[in-house]
N, C-alpha and C positions, 0 to 999 in steps of 0.2 A: 403675524403670530397672535394667537387668541389669548386674552388675558384670562387668569384663573377666575376673576370676578364675573366676566362675561360668560364664561363656561358654566359656571355654577348657576348663574341667573337663568340661563337657558334651560338647564336641566330642571330647575325648580318650576319653570313654567310648564314644561312637558309633564312633569309629575302632577302639577295641579290640574292640567287639562285631563289627564287620565283619571284623577280622582273625580272631577266633576263629571265625566262620562259615566263613571261607575256609579256614583251617587244619584244622577238624575235618571239613568236608565232603569227599567224594570227588572233587568237581569244584568249581571256584570259582564263587561265586554272582554272576551278572551282573545288575545292576540296569538296567532299561531307562530310568529316569528320569535327567534330567541335573541337576535342581535338588535341593539338599540335603533340603528338607522333603518332596519327593515320594520321595526314596530312603528317608527314614525311614518314610513312609507304606507303601511297598512292604515294608519290613522288618516292620512291624507286621502286614501282611496275611499275609506268610509264617509268622510265628509263630503268628498265630491259626489259619491252615489246619493247620499242623503240630499244634497242640493239638487241633482238631476231629478230625483223622484219628486221632490217638492215643485220643481219647475214643470214637470209633466202634470202634476195635479193642478196647477195654475192654468196651464194650456187647456187640459180637459174641462175645468170649471168655466173658463171663457167661452169655450165652444158650445157648452150646454146651458150657459146663463145661470150657473150655480155659484155659490160663495165658496172659495177654495178652502175655508176653515171647516166647512161641513163635510169634507171628504175624508175618508178613513185612510191614514197612512199605511196601516198594516195590511189592508185589503189591496190597496194600490201596489204595495211591495210584492204581494202574492201574485197579483196579476201580471207584474213585471216579470217575476220568475218564470210563470207559465208561458209568457209570450216571448221570452228570449230566444228559444230554439226556433220558432216560427219566424221571427224576425230576421234572424241570421240566415235561415234557409232561403227566405225571399230577397234578402240583400244580395245574395250571390247570383240569383237567377234573373230577376227582373225588378226594376226600381218602381215600376208602375204598380205592381202588386204589393211592393213594400209600402208604398203610400196609402193604399187602400187598407193594409193590415193596421198601419200605424193609426189611421183615423178610426178604425174599429177599436183599437186599444183605447184611444182617447174617449170614445163613447162608453167603454166598459168602465174605465176609471171614473167617469162622471157619475156613473151609477152607484159608486161606493160611498154612499153617504153614511154618516154615523148614526147609529140607531137610537141614540138619546140626544136631547137638546144640550147644547153648551151651557155650562154653569156661568152665570153672571157673576162678576167679581163684586164681592161684598166690600172690600176696602181697596183703596188705591195701592199700587205697588210701592214699597218703601225699602230702604236699605237697612238691613239687619244690623244692629249695633252689637257689638261684642260685649259680653257680659264681664263685669269686673266686680270685685268684692267691695269696692268703694262707690259711695253714691255719686251720681253725676253732678257736676258743678252747674248751678243754675243762676240766672241773673239776680234772683231774690236772695241768694246767699250773701251774708255779710263777710267782708274781708276784715280780718283783725289785724290792725297796724300796731306794731310794737315800737316803743321808743327804747332802743337798745342802751343808750346812754343812761336812761333813767332805770330800767329794768335790771341791768347787769352792773356789777361793780368789780373792779380788779382788786384782788386781795394783795395786801403787802406780804413780802417774804419775810418770815421771822428771822431775826439776827442769829439766834441760836439753833438753827434747825440742823438736825442730824440726819445725814444721808445714809 
């Protein structure tokens, strides 16, 4: 049996993943499914296809002696969409033709270079610190030590106190 804590932690991780995908992408990702398990299946399919396209880009770059980071992901995706019917047609008929078409696809992908140079990083990557209304504690900050016995005294209860 799954505990409530594990269930909510898993749900939070999924929600955070969806939020990160939406924030990092240029447009929000719309899932067609309505049920949570199907949305999760769609997410896995997207991640797998992203990985496959990146692997094809690396393979094409290796065959053409090009840096894989210089290839355009969107143009490669467009070439994959256009080549899908041709690849499925030749996969049924003849595997020799399929190999030729696949090698041609790799050559086309290798020509999809980015039209502008990559930006050089100005600063190294760092972890963003969450903002707080209090200043951060530094080593130069002085710790105030209080002598509680000296600073505080216990008052005597008056004998004729009225409650």
